[in-house]
Backbone as XML, in Angstrom:
<?xml version="1.0"?>
<chain id="A" units="angstrom">
  <residue number="1" name="MET">
    <atom name="N" x="18.173" y="-19.914" z="15.029"/>
    <atom name="CA" x="18.152" y="-20.512" z="13.700"/>
    <atom name="C" x="19.556" y="-20.393" z="13.111"/>
  </residue>
  <residue number="2" name="SER">
    <atom name="N" x="20.029" y="-21.487" z="12.567"/>
    <atom name="CA" x="21.379" y="-21.509" z="12.009"/>
    <atom name="C" x="21.438" y="-20.758" z="10.676"/>
  </residue>
  <residue number="3" name="LYS">
    <atom name="N" x="22.647" y="-20.441" z="10.267"/>
    <atom name="CA" x="22.841" y="-19.773" z="8.964"/>
    <atom name="C" x="22.300" y="-20.642" z="7.844"/>
  </residue>
  <residue number="4" name="PHE">
    <atom name="N" x="22.470" y="-21.957" z="7.975"/>
    <atom name="CA" x="21.961" y="-22.882" z="6.961"/>
    <atom name="C" x="20.441" y="-22.779" z="6.862"/>
  </residue>
  <residue number="5" name="ASP">
    <atom name="N" x="19.776" y="-22.759" z="8.016"/>
    <atom name="CA" x="18.311" y="-22.649" z="8.026"/>
    <atom name="C" x="17.853" y="-21.318" z="7.454"/>
  </residue>
  <residue number="6" name="GLN">
    <atom name="N" x="18.590" y="-20.252" z="7.768"/>
    <atom name="CA" x="18.248" y="-18.944" z="7.233"/>
    <atom name="C" x="18.371" y="-18.941" z="5.706"/>
  </residue>
  <residue number="7" name="ALA">
    <atom name="N" x="19.441" y="-19.539" z="5.218"/>
    <atom name="CA" x="19.639" y="-19.609" z="3.764"/>
    <atom name="C" x="18.540" y="-20.439" z="3.113"/>
  </residue>
  <residue number="8" name="LYS">
    <atom name="N" x="18.137" y="-21.506" z="3.779"/>
    <atom name="CA" x="17.075" y="-22.374" z="3.247"/>
    <atom name="C" x="15.753" y="-21.597" z="3.136"/>
  </residue>
  <residue number="9" name="VAL">
    <atom name="N" x="15.429" y="-20.835" z="4.176"/>
    <atom name="CA" x="14.195" y="-20.037" z="4.165"/>
    <atom name="C" x="14.267" y="-18.977" z="3.071"/>
  </residue>
  <residue number="10" name="LEU">
    <atom name="N" x="15.423" y="-18.353" z="2.928"/>
    <atom name="CA" x="15.595" y="-17.345" z="1.884"/>
    <atom name="C" x="15.414" y="-17.961" z="0.498"/>
  </residue>
  <residue number="11" name="MET">
    <atom name="N" x="15.958" y="-19.133" z="0.286"/>
    <atom name="CA" x="15.793" y="-19.824" z="-0.995"/>
    <atom name="C" x="14.330" y="-20.173" z="-1.245"/>
  </residue>
  <residue number="12" name="GLN">
    <atom name="N" x="13.617" y="-20.592" z="-0.193"/>
    <atom name="CA" x="12.191" y="-20.887" z="-0.333"/>
    <atom name="C" x="11.411" y="-19.630" z="-0.716"/>
  </residue>
  <residue number="13" name="ALA">
    <atom name="N" x="11.768" y="-18.514" z="-0.102"/>
    <atom name="CA" x="11.080" y="-17.256" z="-0.402"/>
    <atom name="C" x="11.326" y="-16.828" z="-1.843"/>
  </residue>
  <residue number="14" name="ARG">
    <atom name="N" x="12.549" y="-16.995" z="-2.312"/>
    <atom name="CA" x="12.854" y="-16.634" z="-3.707"/>
    <atom name="C" x="12.117" y="-17.548" z="-4.682"/>
  </residue>
  <residue number="15" name="LYS">
    <atom name="N" x="12.054" y="-18.823" z="-4.353"/>
    <atom name="CA" x="11.324" y="-19.779" z="-5.197"/>
    <atom name="C" x="9.840" y="-19.397" z="-5.237"/>
  </residue>
  <residue number="16" name="LEU">
    <atom name="N" x="9.299" y="-19.056" z="-4.085"/>
    <atom name="CA" x="7.899" y="-18.652" z="-4.004"/>
    <atom name="C" x="7.651" y="-17.410" z="-4.850"/>
  </residue>
  <residue number="17" name="GLN">
    <atom name="N" x="8.570" y="-16.457" z="-4.794"/>
    <atom name="CA" x="8.408" y="-15.233" z="-5.581"/>
    <atom name="C" x="8.358" y="-15.554" z="-7.069"/>
  </residue>
  <residue number="18" name="LYS">
    <atom name="N" x="9.214" y="-16.457" z="-7.530"/>
    <atom name="CA" x="9.193" y="-16.850" z="-8.944"/>
    <atom name="C" x="7.879" y="-17.538" z="-9.295"/>
  </residue>
  <residue number="19" name="GLU">
    <atom name="N" x="7.392" y="-18.394" z="-8.391"/>
    <atom name="CA" x="6.112" y="-19.069" z="-8.630"/>
    <atom name="C" x="4.986" y="-18.050" z="-8.759"/>
  </residue>
  <residue number="20" name="LEU">
    <atom name="N" x="4.997" y="-17.048" z="-7.882"/>
    <atom name="CA" x="3.947" y="-16.031" z="-7.920"/>
    <atom name="C" x="4.017" y="-15.198" z="-9.192"/>
  </residue>
  <residue number="21" name="GLN">
    <atom name="N" x="5.222" y="-14.988" z="-9.717"/>
    <atom name="CA" x="5.361" y="-14.264" z="-10.978"/>
    <atom name="C" x="4.659" y="-15.004" z="-12.106"/>
  </residue>
  <residue number="22" name="ASN">
    <atom name="N" x="4.694" y="-16.321" z="-12.037"/>
    <atom name="CA" x="4.143" y="-17.147" z="-13.109"/>
    <atom name="C" x="2.668" y="-17.493" z="-12.925"/>
  </residue>
  <residue number="23" name="GLU">
    <atom name="N" x="2.135" y="-17.251" z="-11.748"/>
    <atom name="CA" x="0.716" y="-17.509" z="-11.495"/>
    <atom name="C" x="-0.101" y="-16.373" z="-12.105"/>
  </residue>
  <residue number="24" name="ILE">
    <atom name="N" x="-1.059" y="-16.710" z="-12.936"/>
    <atom name="CA" x="-1.926" y="-15.701" z="-13.545"/>
    <atom name="C" x="-3.370" y="-15.990" z="-13.141"/>
  </residue>
  <residue number="25" name="ILE">
    <atom name="N" x="-4.019" y="-14.974" z="-12.636"/>
    <atom name="CA" x="-5.424" y="-15.057" z="-12.240"/>
    <atom name="C" x="-6.204" y="-14.208" z="-13.230"/>
  </residue>
  <residue number="26" name="ILE">
    <atom name="N" x="-7.325" y="-14.745" z="-13.698"/>
    <atom name="CA" x="-8.186" y="-14.006" z="-14.631"/>
    <atom name="C" x="-9.530" y="-13.788" z="-13.948"/>
  </residue>
  <residue number="27" name="VAL">
    <atom name="N" x="-9.952" y="-12.536" z="-13.910"/>
    <atom name="CA" x="-11.220" y="-12.164" z="-13.289"/>
    <atom name="C" x="-12.059" y="-11.441" z="-14.328"/>
  </residue>
  <residue number="28" name="GLU">
    <atom name="N" x="-13.349" y="-11.781" z="-14.371"/>
    <atom name="CA" x="-14.272" y="-11.117" z="-15.298"/>
    <atom name="C" x="-15.315" y="-10.325" z="-14.522"/>
  </residue>
  <residue number="29" name="ALA">
    <atom name="N" x="-15.819" y="-9.289" z="-15.152"/>
    <atom name="CA" x="-16.921" y="-8.500" z="-14.611"/>
    <atom name="C" x="-17.867" y="-8.182" z="-15.756"/>
  </residue>
  <residue number="30" name="GLY">
    <atom name="N" x="-19.105" y="-7.876" z="-15.405"/>
    <atom name="CA" x="-20.095" y="-7.523" z="-16.425"/>
    <atom name="C" x="-20.383" y="-8.681" z="-17.358"/>
  </residue>
  <residue number="31" name="GLU">
    <atom name="N" x="-20.399" y="-9.898" z="-16.790"/>
    <atom name="CA" x="-20.690" y="-11.116" z="-17.572"/>
    <atom name="C" x="-19.765" y="-11.256" z="-18.777"/>
  </residue>
  <residue number="32" name="GLY">
    <atom name="N" x="-18.494" y="-10.919" z="-18.570"/>
    <atom name="CA" x="-17.511" y="-11.066" z="-19.636"/>
    <atom name="C" x="-17.197" y="-9.785" z="-20.386"/>
  </residue>
  <residue number="33" name="ALA">
    <atom name="N" x="-17.810" y="-8.685" z="-19.988"/>
    <atom name="CA" x="-17.537" y="-7.419" z="-20.660"/>
    <atom name="C" x="-16.100" y="-6.965" z="-20.418"/>
  </residue>
  <residue number="34" name="VAL">
    <atom name="N" x="-15.595" y="-7.233" z="-19.216"/>
    <atom name="CA" x="-14.248" y="-6.824" z="-18.833"/>
    <atom name="C" x="-13.541" y="-8.017" z="-18.204"/>
  </residue>
  <residue number="35" name="SER">
    <atom name="N" x="-12.294" y="-8.246" z="-18.593"/>
    <atom name="CA" x="-11.491" y="-9.251" z="-17.903"/>
    <atom name="C" x="-10.145" y="-8.649" z="-17.545"/>
  </residue>
  <residue number="36" name="VAL">
    <atom name="N" x="-9.639" y="-9.066" z="-16.396"/>
    <atom name="CA" x="-8.356" y="-8.581" z="-15.890"/>
    <atom name="C" x="-7.485" y="-9.787" z="-15.612"/>
  </residue>
  <residue number="37" name="GLU">
    <atom name="N" x="-6.247" y="-9.734" z="-16.110"/>
    <atom name="CA" x="-5.248" y="-10.751" z="-15.804"/>
    <atom name="C" x="-4.237" y="-10.130" z="-14.859"/>
  </residue>
  <residue number="38" name="ILE">
    <atom name="N" x="-3.969" y="-10.824" z="-13.756"/>
    <atom name="CA" x="-3.039" y="-10.320" z="-12.753"/>
    <atom name="C" x="-2.145" y="-11.459" z="-12.298"/>
  </residue>
  <residue number="39" name="SER">
    <atom name="N" x="-0.906" y="-11.136" z="-11.979"/>
    <atom name="CA" x="0.018" y="-12.161" z="-11.498"/>
    <atom name="C" x="-0.150" y="-12.337" z="-9.991"/>
  </residue>
  <residue number="40" name="GLY">
    <atom name="N" x="0.471" y="-13.387" z="-9.480"/>
    <atom name="CA" x="0.462" y="-13.615" z="-8.043"/>
    <atom name="C" x="1.226" y="-12.556" z="-7.275"/>
  </residue>
  <residue number="41" name="GLU">
    <atom name="N" x="1.956" y="-11.715" z="-7.976"/>
    <atom name="CA" x="2.675" y="-10.599" z="-7.360"/>
    <atom name="C" x="1.862" y="-9.305" z="-7.377"/>
  </residue>
  <residue number="42" name="GLN">
    <atom name="N" x="0.600" y="-9.384" z="-7.716"/>
    <atom name="CA" x="-0.300" y="-8.242" z="-7.821"/>
    <atom name="C" x="0.097" y="-7.282" z="-8.929"/>
  </residue>
  <residue number="43" name="LYS">
    <atom name="N" x="0.678" y="-7.802" z="-10.000"/>
    <atom name="CA" x="0.993" y="-6.977" z="-11.159"/>
    <atom name="C" x="-0.028" y="-7.261" z="-12.253"/>
  </residue>
  <residue number="44" name="ILE">
    <atom name="N" x="-0.750" y="-6.227" z="-12.665"/>
    <atom name="CA" x="-1.753" y="-6.389" z="-13.704"/>
    <atom name="C" x="-1.036" y="-6.622" z="-15.025"/>
  </residue>
  <residue number="45" name="LYS">
    <atom name="N" x="-1.385" y="-7.719" z="-15.676"/>
    <atom name="CA" x="-0.752" y="-8.090" z="-16.932"/>
    <atom name="C" x="-1.558" y="-7.598" z="-18.130"/>
  </residue>
  <residue number="46" name="LYS">
    <atom name="N" x="-2.898" y="-7.629" z="-18.001"/>
    <atom name="CA" x="-3.730" y="-7.269" z="-19.143"/>
    <atom name="C" x="-5.147" y="-6.945" z="-18.672"/>
  </residue>
  <residue number="47" name="ILE">
    <atom name="N" x="-5.743" y="-5.964" z="-19.336"/>
    <atom name="CA" x="-7.168" y="-5.671" z="-19.155"/>
    <atom name="C" x="-7.795" y="-5.752" z="-20.537"/>
  </residue>
  <residue number="48" name="ASN">
    <atom name="N" x="-8.834" y="-6.553" z="-20.642"/>
    <atom name="CA" x="-9.515" y="-6.732" z="-21.925"/>
    <atom name="C" x="-10.954" y="-6.242" z="-21.796"/>
  </residue>
  <residue number="49" name="ILE">
    <atom name="N" x="-11.393" y="-5.466" z="-22.766"/>
    <atom name="CA" x="-12.773" y="-4.974" z="-22.807"/>
    <atom name="C" x="-13.413" y="-5.509" z="-24.075"/>
  </residue>
  <residue number="50" name="ASN">
    <atom name="N" x="-14.498" y="-6.241" z="-23.904"/>
    <atom name="CA" x="-15.228" y="-6.807" z="-25.036"/>
    <atom name="C" x="-16.188" y="-5.745" z="-25.581"/>
  </residue>
  <residue number="51" name="PRO">
    <atom name="N" x="-15.939" y="-5.248" z="-26.785"/>
    <atom name="CA" x="-16.762" y="-4.156" z="-27.317"/>
    <atom name="C" x="-18.227" y="-4.535" z="-27.541"/>
  </residue>
  <residue number="52" name="ASP">
    <atom name="N" x="-18.512" y="-5.840" z="-27.646"/>
    <atom name="CA" x="-19.902" y="-6.273" z="-27.847"/>
    <atom name="C" x="-20.788" y="-5.960" z="-26.641"/>
  </residue>
  <residue number="53" name="PHE">
    <atom name="N" x="-20.172" y="-5.776" z="-25.471"/>
    <atom name="CA" x="-20.932" y="-5.532" z="-24.249"/>
    <atom name="C" x="-21.007" y="-4.063" z="-23.879"/>
  </residue>
  <residue number="54" name="ILE">
    <atom name="N" x="-20.343" y="-3.209" z="-24.642"/>
    <atom name="CA" x="-20.194" y="-1.818" z="-24.244"/>
    <atom name="C" x="-21.285" y="-0.935" z="-24.854"/>
  </residue>
  <residue number="55" name="ASP">
    <atom name="N" x="-21.926" y="-0.196" z="-23.966"/>
    <atom name="CA" x="-22.922" y="0.796" z="-24.372"/>
    <atom name="C" x="-22.262" y="2.166" z="-24.231"/>
  </residue>
  <residue number="56" name="LEU">
    <atom name="N" x="-21.960" y="2.798" z="-25.344"/>
    <atom name="CA" x="-21.264" y="4.082" z="-25.302"/>
    <atom name="C" x="-22.068" y="5.164" z="-24.587"/>
  </residue>
  <residue number="57" name="ASP">
    <atom name="N" x="-23.365" y="4.950" z="-24.458"/>
    <atom name="CA" x="-24.190" y="5.910" z="-23.739"/>
    <atom name="C" x="-24.120" y="5.699" z="-22.222"/>
  </residue>
  <residue number="58" name="ASP">
    <atom name="N" x="-23.454" y="4.626" z="-21.802"/>
    <atom name="CA" x="-23.343" y="4.332" z="-20.371"/>
    <atom name="C" x="-21.898" y="3.939" z="-20.026"/>
  </residue>
  <residue number="59" name="ILE">
    <atom name="N" x="-20.973" y="4.863" z="-20.248"/>
    <atom name="CA" x="-19.560" y="4.633" z="-19.949"/>
    <atom name="C" x="-19.359" y="4.396" z="-18.451"/>
  </residue>
  <residue number="60" name="GLY">
    <atom name="N" x="-20.208" y="4.966" z="-17.636"/>
    <atom name="CA" x="-20.119" y="4.763" z="-16.186"/>
    <atom name="C" x="-20.197" y="3.290" z="-15.818"/>
  </residue>
  <residue number="61" name="GLN">
    <atom name="N" x="-21.031" y="2.541" z="-16.528"/>
    <atom name="CA" x="-21.146" y="1.107" z="-16.260"/>
    <atom name="C" x="-19.834" y="0.402" z="-16.579"/>
  </residue>
  <residue number="62" name="LEU">
    <atom name="N" x="-19.209" y="0.763" z="-17.695"/>
    <atom name="CA" x="-17.914" y="0.195" z="-18.067"/>
    <atom name="C" x="-16.871" y="0.502" z="-16.994"/>
  </residue>
  <residue number="63" name="GLU">
    <atom name="N" x="-16.855" y="1.736" z="-16.530"/>
    <atom name="CA" x="-15.909" y="2.114" z="-15.479"/>
    <atom name="C" x="-16.121" y="1.273" z="-14.219"/>
  </residue>
  <residue number="64" name="ASN">
    <atom name="N" x="-17.369" y="1.036" z="-13.866"/>
    <atom name="CA" x="-17.676" y="0.206" z="-12.694"/>
    <atom name="C" x="-17.183" y="-1.225" z="-12.887"/>
  </residue>
  <residue number="65" name="TRP">
    <atom name="N" x="-17.391" y="-1.779" z="-14.086"/>
    <atom name="CA" x="-16.931" y="-3.145" z="-14.350"/>
    <atom name="C" x="-15.414" y="-3.248" z="-14.263"/>
  </residue>
  <residue number="66" name="VAL">
    <atom name="N" x="-14.720" y="-2.256" z="-14.815"/>
    <atom name="CA" x="-13.250" y="-2.264" z="-14.754"/>
    <atom name="C" x="-12.808" y="-2.180" z="-13.290"/>
  </residue>
  <residue number="67" name="GLU">
    <atom name="N" x="-13.388" y="-1.266" z="-12.558"/>
    <atom name="CA" x="-13.037" y="-1.111" z="-11.143"/>
    <atom name="C" x="-13.303" y="-2.399" z="-10.367"/>
  </residue>
  <residue number="68" name="ASP">
    <atom name="N" x="-14.472" y="-3.001" z="-10.570"/>
    <atom name="CA" x="-14.823" y="-4.241" z="-9.876"/>
    <atom name="C" x="-13.853" y="-5.372" z="-10.221"/>
  </residue>
  <residue number="69" name="ALA">
    <atom name="N" x="-13.529" y="-5.489" z="-11.496"/>
    <atom name="CA" x="-12.634" y="-6.559" z="-11.931"/>
    <atom name="C" x="-11.228" y="-6.375" z="-11.359"/>
  </residue>
  <residue number="70" name="VAL">
    <atom name="N" x="-10.737" y="-5.155" z="-11.352"/>
    <atom name="CA" x="-9.392" y="-4.888" z="-10.812"/>
    <atom name="C" x="-9.367" y="-5.177" z="-9.308"/>
  </residue>
  <residue number="71" name="LYS">
    <atom name="N" x="-10.365" y="-4.708" z="-8.581"/>
    <atom name="CA" x="-10.424" y="-4.948" z="-7.137"/>
    <atom name="C" x="-10.451" y="-6.450" z="-6.838"/>
  </residue>
  <residue number="72" name="GLU">
    <atom name="N" x="-11.293" y="-7.182" z="-7.550"/>
    <atom name="CA" x="-11.412" y="-8.626" z="-7.328"/>
    <atom name="C" x="-10.113" y="-9.338" z="-7.695"/>
  </residue>
  <residue number="73" name="ALA">
    <atom name="N" x="-9.484" y="-8.919" z="-8.782"/>
    <atom name="CA" x="-8.220" y="-9.534" z="-9.207"/>
    <atom name="C" x="-7.140" y="-9.322" z="-8.136"/>
  </residue>
  <residue number="74" name="ILE">
    <atom name="N" x="-7.056" y="-8.124" z="-7.604"/>
    <atom name="CA" x="-6.071" y="-7.844" z="-6.558"/>
    <atom name="C" x="-6.357" y="-8.687" z="-5.323"/>
  </residue>
  <residue number="75" name="GLN">
    <atom name="N" x="-7.617" y="-8.777" z="-4.928"/>
    <atom name="CA" x="-7.990" y="-9.587" z="-3.766"/>
    <atom name="C" x="-7.592" y="-11.044" z="-3.960"/>
  </residue>
  <residue number="76" name="GLN">
    <atom name="N" x="-7.914" y="-11.602" z="-5.125"/>
    <atom name="CA" x="-7.589" y="-13.002" z="-5.382"/>
    <atom name="C" x="-6.082" y="-13.215" z="-5.420"/>
  </residue>
  <residue number="77" name="SER">
    <atom name="N" x="-5.348" y="-12.265" z="-5.977"/>
    <atom name="CA" x="-3.898" y="-12.361" z="-6.039"/>
    <atom name="C" x="-3.288" y="-12.303" z="-4.641"/>
  </residue>
  <residue number="78" name="GLN">
    <atom name="N" x="-3.786" y="-11.424" z="-3.805"/>
    <atom name="CA" x="-3.306" y="-11.331" z="-2.432"/>
    <atom name="C" x="-3.599" y="-12.617" z="-1.659"/>
  </residue>
  <residue number="79" name="LYS">
    <atom name="N" x="-4.777" y="-13.166" z="-1.875"/>
    <atom name="CA" x="-5.149" y="-14.412" z="-1.201"/>
    <atom name="C" x="-4.222" y="-15.546" z="-1.636"/>
  </residue>
  <residue number="80" name="LEU">
    <atom name="N" x="-3.955" y="-15.642" z="-2.931"/>
    <atom name="CA" x="-3.053" y="-16.674" z="-3.453"/>
    <atom name="C" x="-1.661" y="-16.537" z="-2.831"/>
  </residue>
  <residue number="81" name="ALA">
    <atom name="N" x="-1.138" y="-15.313" z="-2.787"/>
    <atom name="CA" x="0.191" y="-15.079" z="-2.218"/>
    <atom name="C" x="0.217" y="-15.464" z="-0.740"/>
  </residue>
  <residue number="82" name="ALA">
    <atom name="N" x="-0.818" y="-15.103" z="-0.009"/>
    <atom name="CA" x="-0.875" y="-15.434" z="1.420"/>
    <atom name="C" x="-0.911" y="-16.942" z="1.627"/>
  </residue>
  <residue number="83" name="GLU">
    <atom name="N" x="-1.692" y="-17.653" z="0.810"/>
    <atom name="CA" x="-1.781" y="-19.107" z="0.927"/>
    <atom name="C" x="-0.435" y="-19.767" z="0.632"/>
  </residue>
  <residue number="84" name="LYS">
    <atom name="N" x="0.246" y="-19.275" z="-0.387"/>
    <atom name="CA" x="1.534" y="-19.864" z="-0.754"/>
    <atom name="C" x="2.625" y="-19.520" z="0.262"/>
  </residue>
  <residue number="85" name="MET">
    <atom name="N" x="2.507" y="-18.387" z="0.930"/>
    <atom name="CA" x="3.523" y="-17.971" z="1.899"/>
    <atom name="C" x="3.329" y="-18.615" z="3.262"/>
  </residue>
  <residue number="86" name="GLN">
    <atom name="N" x="2.144" y="-19.098" z="3.532"/>
    <atom name="CA" x="1.827" y="-19.626" z="4.847"/>
    <atom name="C" x="2.840" y="-20.673" z="5.339"/>
  </residue>
  <residue number="87" name="PRO">
    <atom name="N" x="3.271" y="-21.627" z="4.503"/>
    <atom name="CA" x="4.218" y="-22.635" z="5.005"/>
    <atom name="C" x="5.560" y="-22.059" z="5.457"/>
  </residue>
  <residue number="88" name="ILE">
    <atom name="N" x="6.008" y="-20.949" z="4.870"/>
    <atom name="CA" x="7.305" y="-20.418" z="5.274"/>
    <atom name="C" x="7.186" y="-19.306" z="6.312"/>
  </residue>
  <residue number="89" name="MET">
    <atom name="N" x="5.986" y="-18.893" z="6.638"/>
    <atom name="CA" x="5.821" y="-17.804" z="7.610"/>
    <atom name="C" x="6.381" y="-18.185" z="8.974"/>
  </residue>
  <residue number="90" name="GLY">
    <atom name="N" x="6.188" y="-19.439" z="9.384"/>
    <atom name="CA" x="6.737" y="-19.865" z="10.672"/>
    <atom name="C" x="8.244" y="-19.759" z="10.679"/>
  </residue>
  <residue number="91" name="SER">
    <atom name="N" x="8.871" y="-20.109" z="9.581"/>
    <atom name="CA" x="10.319" y="-20.017" z="9.480"/>
    <atom name="C" x="10.795" y="-18.574" z="9.541"/>
  </residue>
  <residue number="92" name="LEU">
    <atom name="N" x="10.039" y="-17.686" z="8.921"/>
    <atom name="CA" x="10.407" y="-16.260" z="8.962"/>
    <atom name="C" x="10.299" y="-15.722" z="10.375"/>
  </residue>
  <residue number="93" name="GLY">
    <atom name="N" x="9.329" y="-16.201" z="11.133"/>
    <atom name="CA" x="9.187" y="-15.782" z="12.518"/>
    <atom name="C" x="10.404" y="-16.143" z="13.341"/>
  </residue>
  <residue number="94" name="ASN">
    <atom name="N" x="11.029" y="-17.279" z="13.030"/>
    <atom name="CA" x="12.232" y="-17.698" z="13.743"/>
    <atom name="C" x="13.433" y="-16.815" z="13.413"/>
  </residue>
  <residue number="95" name="LEU">
    <atom name="N" x="13.331" y="-16.052" z="12.337"/>
    <atom name="CA" x="14.413" y="-15.130" z="11.992"/>
    <atom name="C" x="14.282" y="-13.811" z="12.727"/>
  </residue>
  <residue number="96" name="GLY">
    <atom name="N" x="13.179" y="-13.659" z="13.461"/>
    <atom name="CA" x="12.968" y="-12.412" z="14.169"/>
    <atom name="C" x="12.253" y="-11.363" z="13.336"/>
  </residue>
  <residue number="97" name="LEU">
    <atom name="N" x="11.608" y="-11.790" z="12.232"/>
    <atom name="CA" x="10.902" y="-10.846" z="11.357"/>
    <atom name="C" x="9.459" y="-10.732" z="11.766"/>
  </residue>
</chain>
């Protein structure tokens, strides 16, 4: 692979990284009791808890909803990143990575 091709792949990767920074995925759990916003880079941007759904006598349920929402948000973010990276993965292989 030529230096030009390597630079092109590097530029594509940087562009992809910026796109992933701007991609926001929102996941809900507990029928809207908890929502998690995460970027395509797997950075959690916000966790929202709707107090109308919260039973203070059952904090364990709230903890489960938060855990479920975070896990699902990370999974969806990883899937999005993998899908967006797929077109340049072949090019990275040619670099010996």
